[in-house]
N, C-alpha and C positions, 0 to 999 in steps of 0.2 A: 539034293539040289546040286548035282554036279554041273560043271560048266565045260561042255565039250568045245573043241576047236570050231571056228566058224560061228560062234555064238553071236546073237544079236544083243550086244552089250546094252545098247540104249533101251531096247524093249524090256530086257530083264530088269534093268535099273528102274524103269518106270513102273513095272509090275510090283517090284519089291517095295517101292515107295507107296504105291496104292494100298498094299496089304499091311505094311509095317509102319507107315507114317514116319514120324521123327526117329524111330528106332531102326530105320533102313540102313543107315551107314554103320551102325553098331553091328547089325547082322552080317553085312558084307565083310566087315573087318574081322569078325570072329570066324567066318568061313575061310577067309584068307589065312588067318593064323592057324586054324586047324589043319588046312592043307599043307602049309609049310612045315608044321611040326610032324606031319605024317610023311614028309618027303615027296609030296606031290607038287613039285615046283611049277609045272605048267598050269595046274589047276589054281594054285595060289596066285599066279600072275593074272589069270582070267578074273579071279575074284577082286584083285586090286584094280583092274580095269573097270569092273562093275562099281566098285567103291568110288573111284574117281568120277564116274558118270553120275552116280547118286549125289555126290557132293556138288557137282556142277548144276544138276537139275534143282537141288534144294536151294542153292545160291540164287539161281535164276528166279525161283518162286519168291524169294525174299525181296529181290530187286523189283519184281513186278508189284509187290504189295507195298513197297516203301512210298511211292508217290501218293497213294490213297491215304496212308497214315499221316504223311506230312501235311496234306491238304486238310484233313480232319483236325489236326492239332492247331492250325492257324485260324480256323473258324471260331468266332466268339461263342461262348457257351452261356446259356442262361443259368441263373442261380439254381442250384440243385435243391431238392427237398431237404438235404442235410444242412443247408445254410441256416444258421440260427436267425430267428426273426429279429433279434436285437441288433444284429449286424447288417440287416437289410435296410438300405436307405429308402425312406418313403418321402416323395416330394409332393407338396400340396400346391 
């Protein structure tokens, strides 16, 4: 998975996220580390760009999901099946 010049960083980051999910950033970080240790500076820089894009895309996904989570947490919840009967108030 070499990263040539003129690479579409955004498309590659998106594809890596699709395939590797939450492990995408770890994969890109490892690729950059391997490249730098091998003396391939240009390739390492490309992988760091991909890593930055992955982190931006993942952060954007979290931000998009946050309003739905906040809305769900403010809705009243009915007593669950796990609520003991003795603690359930019964009005007559």
